C-alpha positions as CSV (number, residue, x, y, z in Angstrom):
1,M,0.0,0.0,0.0
2,A,1.2,3.6,-0.7
3,F,0.0,7.1,-1.2
4,D,-1.3,7.8,-4.7
5,V,-0.4,11.5,-5.4
6,S,-0.3,11.3,-9.2
7,G,-3.4,13.6,-9.2
8,L,-1.7,16.4,-7.3
9,T,0.6,19.2,-8.4
10,A,4.0,19.4,-6.6
11,Y,3.8,21.9,-3.7
12,I,5.9,25.0,-3.8
13,E,6.0,27.0,-0.5
14,E,4.9,30.6,-1.2
15,Q,3.7,31.7,2.2
16,N,6.9,32.5,4.1
17,F,6.4,35.9,5.6
18,P,7.6,38.7,5.9
19,L,8.2,39.6,2.3
20,I,11.9,40.2,1.3
21,T,12.5,43.6,-0.1
22,K,15.3,44.5,-2.6
23,A,18.3,46.4,-1.2
24,V,18.4,50.1,-2.0
25,T,21.1,52.7,-1.6
26,G,20.6,55.4,1.1
27,G,20.1,59.0,0.9
28,R,23.4,60.3,2.4
29,T,23.7,63.7,0.7
30,A,20.6,65.3,2.0
31,S,21.8,64.6,5.7
32,L,25.0,66.4,5.1
33,M,23.6,69.6,3.4
34,E,22.4,72.8,5.1
35,K,18.6,72.9,5.3
36,Q,16.7,76.0,4.1
37,V,13.2,75.3,5.4
38,G,9.9,77.0,4.7
39,V,10.6,76.8,1.0
40,K,7.4,76.9,-1.0
41,G,8.7,78.5,-4.2
42,A,11.7,80.4,-5.5
43,T,13.7,81.3,-2.4
44,K,16.9,83.2,-1.9
45,I,20.0,82.3,0.0
46,N,21.3,85.5,1.5
47,L,25.0,86.0,1.5
48,M,27.3,88.7,3.1
49,D,30.9,89.6,2.5
50,V,33.0,92.2,4.3
51,D,36.1,94.0,3.0
52,V,39.0,94.3,5.4
53,N,41.4,97.1,4.3
54,F,44.1,97.9,6.7
55,Q,45.7,101.4,6.7
56,D,48.6,103.2,8.2
57,G,47.7,103.7,11.9
58,S,50.5,106.0,12.8
59,G,48.2,109.1,12.7
60,C,44.9,110.0,14.3
61,A,42.7,110.5,11.2
62,F,39.6,108.3,10.8
63,N,39.5,107.2,7.1
64,A,36.5,104.9,6.4
65,D,37.4,102.2,3.9
66,G,35.6,98.8,3.3
67,D,32.1,97.7,2.3
68,V,29.7,95.1,3.5
69,T,28.4,93.4,0.3
70,F,25.2,91.5,0.2
71,T,24.4,89.1,-2.6
72,Q,22.0,86.2,-3.2
73,R,21.7,82.8,-4.7
74,E,18.4,81.3,-5.6
75,I,16.9,78.0,-4.9
76,D,14.3,77.1,-7.6
77,P,12.6,74.1,-6.1
78,A,10.0,71.7,-7.4
79,K,6.9,70.5,-5.8
80,L,6.8,66.8,-6.1
81,K,4.1,64.2,-5.3
82,L,3.8,60.5,-5.3
83,N,0.3,58.9,-5.7
84,M,-0.4,55.2,-5.6
85,E,-3.5,53.1,-5.3
86,F,-4.1,49.3,-4.9
87,C,-7.1,47.2,-5.0
88,P,-6.6,44.5,-2.1
89,K,-8.9,42.1,-3.9
90,T,-6.3,41.6,-6.5
91,L,-4.5,39.6,-3.9
92,E,-7.2,37.0,-3.7
93,G,-6.0,35.1,-6.7
94,Y,-2.5,34.6,-5.4
95,Y,-0.6,33.3,-2.3
96,L,-1.0,36.7,-0.6
97,R,-4.7,36.0,0.0
98,S,-3.5,33.9,3.1
99,Q,-2.7,37.2,4.7
100,L,-6.1,39.0,3.9
101,P,-8.6,39.3,6.8
102,S,-11.8,37.3,6.8
103,G,-14.7,38.8,4.9
104,A,-15.1,40.6,1.6
105,H,-14.4,44.0,2.9
106,Y,-10.7,44.9,3.0
107,E,-9.7,48.3,4.4
108,S,-5.9,47.8,4.4
109,I,-3.2,45.7,2.7
110,P,-1.7,42.8,4.8
111,F,2.0,44.0,4.6
112,E,1.1,47.7,5.2
113,E,3.9,48.4,7.8
114,Q,6.6,46.7,5.7
115,F,5.4,48.5,2.5
116,G,5.6,51.9,4.3
117,A,9.0,51.3,5.6
118,Y,10.4,50.1,2.3
119,L,8.7,53.0,0.4
120,V,10.5,55.5,2.6
121,E,13.8,53.9,1.8
122,K,13.0,53.9,-1.9
123,I,12.1,57.6,-1.8
124,Q,15.3,58.5,-0.1
125,S,17.2,56.6,-2.6
126,E,15.5,58.3,-5.5
127,L,16.0,61.8,-3.9
128,E,19.7,61.0,-3.5
129,V,20.1,60.8,-7.2
130,M,17.9,63.6,-7.9
131,I,19.8,66.1,-5.6
132,W,22.9,65.5,-7.8
133,Q,21.7,64.6,-11.3
134,S,18.4,66.4,-11.8
135,D,18.2,68.6,-14.9
136,S,15.2,70.7,-15.6
137,T,15.8,70.6,-19.3
138,L,14.7,66.8,-19.3
139,V,11.1,65.9,-20.2
140,S,10.7,62.6,-18.4
141,T,12.1,60.5,-15.4
142,N,12.5,61.6,-11.8
143,L,15.4,63.8,-12.9
144,Q,13.2,66.5,-14.8
145,F,11.8,68.6,-12.1
146,F,14.7,70.9,-10.9
147,D,18.4,71.5,-11.4
148,G,20.7,69.3,-9.2
149,L,24.0,70.0,-7.9
150,I,26.0,68.9,-10.8
151,D,24.1,71.4,-13.0
152,V,24.1,74.2,-10.4
153,I,28.0,73.8,-9.8
154,G,28.6,73.5,-13.6
155,A,26.8,76.7,-14.3
156,G,28.8,78.6,-11.8
157,S,32.4,79.7,-11.5
158,Y,33.7,76.6,-10.0
159,I,37.5,75.7,-10.0
160,D,38.3,73.3,-12.8
161,A,40.7,70.8,-11.4
162,N,40.9,68.8,-14.5
163,T,43.8,70.8,-16.0
164,T,47.0,69.7,-17.7
165,A,49.2,71.1,-15.1
166,F,48.9,68.3,-12.6
167,G,50.3,64.8,-12.2
168,S,50.3,63.0,-15.5
169,G,50.6,66.2,-17.4
170,T,47.4,65.7,-19.3
171,A,43.7,66.2,-18.4
172,L,41.8,63.2,-17.5
173,T,39.6,62.2,-20.3
174,T,38.5,58.5,-19.7
175,A,36.1,57.0,-17.3
176,L,37.4,57.0,-13.7
177,T,39.0,53.7,-12.9
178,A,41.5,52.2,-10.4
179,N,44.2,53.5,-12.8
180,N,43.3,57.2,-12.6
181,M,41.0,57.6,-9.6
182,I,43.9,58.6,-7.2
183,E,44.8,61.3,-9.5
184,A,41.3,62.6,-9.7
185,V,41.0,63.1,-6.0
186,Q,44.5,64.5,-5.8
187,R,43.5,67.0,-8.5
188,V,40.4,68.3,-6.7
189,Y,42.6,68.6,-3.4
190,E,45.4,70.5,-4.9
191,A,43.0,72.9,-6.7
192,A,40.9,73.4,-3.7
193,A,40.2,77.0,-2.5
194,A,42.6,77.9,0.1
195,A,39.7,79.2,2.2
196,I,38.3,75.8,2.7
197,V,41.0,73.2,3.1
198,D,41.4,73.7,6.8
199,K,37.8,73.5,7.5
200,S,36.4,70.4,9.2
201,D,33.5,70.2,6.8
202,A,35.5,70.1,3.6
203,K,34.7,66.9,1.8
204,I,35.6,65.2,-1.4
205,F,32.4,63.7,-2.9
206,V,32.6,60.7,-5.3
207,G,30.2,58.1,-6.7
208,Y,30.0,54.6,-5.2
209,D,31.6,53.2,-8.3
210,A,34.5,55.7,-8.1
211,F,35.0,55.0,-4.4
212,R,35.5,51.4,-5.2
213,S,37.9,52.3,-7.9
214,L,39.8,54.5,-5.5
215,A,40.0,51.8,-2.9
216,V,41.3,49.3,-5.5
217,G,43.9,51.9,-6.6
218,L,45.1,52.5,-3.1
219,Q,45.4,48.7,-2.4
220,S,47.3,48.2,-5.6
221,G,49.6,51.2,-5.1
222,L,48.5,52.8,-8.3
223,G,48.2,56.5,-9.1
224,I,50.6,59.5,-8.9
225,V,53.9,58.9,-7.3
226,T,54.6,61.3,-4.5
227,S,57.5,63.7,-4.1
228,G,59.2,61.2,-1.7
229,G,59.0,58.5,-4.3
230,G,56.2,56.4,-2.6
231,Q,52.6,55.8,-3.5
232,L,49.6,57.1,-1.6
233,Q,48.6,54.2,0.6
234,N,47.3,53.4,4.1
235,A,44.1,55.4,3.8
236,D,42.1,55.7,7.0
237,S,38.9,54.1,5.7
238,S,35.6,52.8,6.9
239,F,34.0,50.2,4.7
240,A,30.9,50.3,6.7
241,D,30.0,53.8,5.5
242,L,32.1,54.1,2.5
243,T,34.4,57.0,3.6
244,M,38.1,57.5,3.9
245,V,40.6,60.3,4.6
246,L,42.8,61.2,1.7
247,P,46.2,60.1,2.9
248,G,48.4,63.0,3.9
249,T,45.5,65.3,4.3
250,N,42.6,66.1,6.7
251,I,40.0,65.8,3.8
252,E,37.4,63.1,4.2
253,I,36.3,61.3,0.9
254,I,32.7,60.4,1.0
255,A,30.9,58.0,-1.4
256,V,27.4,59.2,-2.4
257,N,25.2,57.2,-4.8
258,G,24.0,60.5,-6.4
259,L,27.3,60.6,-8.2
260,T,27.4,57.0,-9.2
261,G,27.9,56.8,-13.0
262,T,28.7,60.4,-13.4
263,N,32.7,60.4,-13.5
264,D,32.6,63.5,-11.4
265,V,34.7,64.3,-8.4
266,Y,33.9,67.5,-6.1
267,C,35.7,69.0,-3.2
268,M,33.5,71.5,-1.2
269,R,32.3,72.3,2.3
270,T,29.0,70.8,3.3
271,S,28.1,74.3,4.7
272,N,28.2,75.5,1.1
273,M,25.5,73.0,-0.1
274,F,21.9,74.0,0.5
275,L,18.9,71.8,0.3
276,G,15.5,73.7,0.0
277,V,12.5,72.0,1.6
278,D,9.3,73.1,3.1
279,L,9.5,70.7,6.1
280,E,12.5,68.3,6.5
281,E,10.2,65.3,7.3
282,D,8.0,65.7,4.2
283,A,10.0,63.1,2.3
284,S,9.3,60.4,5.0
285,R,5.7,61.4,5.7
286,I,3.4,58.9,4.0
287,E,-0.3,59.3,4.0
288,A,-2.2,56.0,3.6
289,W,-6.0,55.5,3.6
290,Y,-8.9,53.3,2.5
291,S,-11.0,55.0,-0.1
292,Q,-14.7,53.9,0.5
293,D,-15.6,55.5,-2.8
294,D,-13.9,52.9,-5.1
295,R,-12.8,50.3,-2.4
296,K,-9.0,50.9,-2.9
297,Y,-6.0,51.5,-0.7
298,R,-4.3,54.8,-1.5
299,V,-0.9,56.3,-0.8
300,A,0.2,59.9,-1.2
301,V,3.6,61.7,-0.4
302,E,4.1,65.3,-1.2
303,L,7.3,67.5,-0.8
304,T,9.1,70.5,-2.1
305,L,12.7,70.1,-3.0
306,G,15.5,72.2,-4.5
307,V,19.3,72.6,-4.2
308,Q,21.8,75.4,-4.5
309,V,25.4,76.2,-3.5
310,A,26.3,79.5,-1.8
311,Y,29.9,79.9,-3.3
312,P,30.6,78.0,-6.4
313,D,34.0,79.6,-6.7
314,Q,35.0,77.6,-3.6
315,I,34.2,74.3,-5.2
316,S,36.9,72.3,-7.1
317,A,35.9,69.6,-9.5
318,V,37.0,67.0,-12.0
319,I,34.2,66.7,-14.5
320,L,34.5,64.3,-17.3
């Protein structure tokens, strides 16, 4: 005697919960930038400079000399929204129906908490790329709504570090790889404005891909030979958060996914980078409700976002 299972379909387990979500990159850049809150439309960053003109002080005369100069830079933000809706009854035909409540009336989705947490992660990941790569001349994709840091810096009087006067004697023209990544960060460091190199918030920003190339270059002893005849090695690095200090300097190199795929390297102070928002928490505030009108579960996110730099002439960059 035996079990006759010829009339059955082989069982495949589908009901292991919770759901597994795809890994996403974080939104690091926004956390480092200066926040200008209350932004609902075009908004100015107000700047001030003061002349310091010393004179011969051997006499008693008072000779006024020196101005206080006020200038402005503008954040031109975009109003963004995310709208979604789902019909819970769609799940009835699949394994997910095991998570639906009893009865024909569903006022929620069974994995609501997990969905909400993952959606916030995905939003932060998208905003990270938008902060750097957005271009208002585009007509589609998430990058079309405002100009990101790459466009804002490129349109200003930034310091071009990709000149022939450094290292190999020729400008970098090919993609950033382990063979030239060390030179790229050396270039932006050497060209950096004198006013920023001693500041604790001066950073070198690279993409995730460029950071890995830099790490490989350092491990392999590649790159520009130093005046002492050795290579730049022994970087103080943290794999956990993809940062390292450029050897022989006080400048931290930070990998940001917003620059991944761009072949760009920037050296600037984080206090020179401005993020215009209405409320800081808008990007993580998710509204979710059950619509009795059409029996659907709806999700909405709304935020205002724009970027600007205060002093483009204090930013050095290798832009390929």
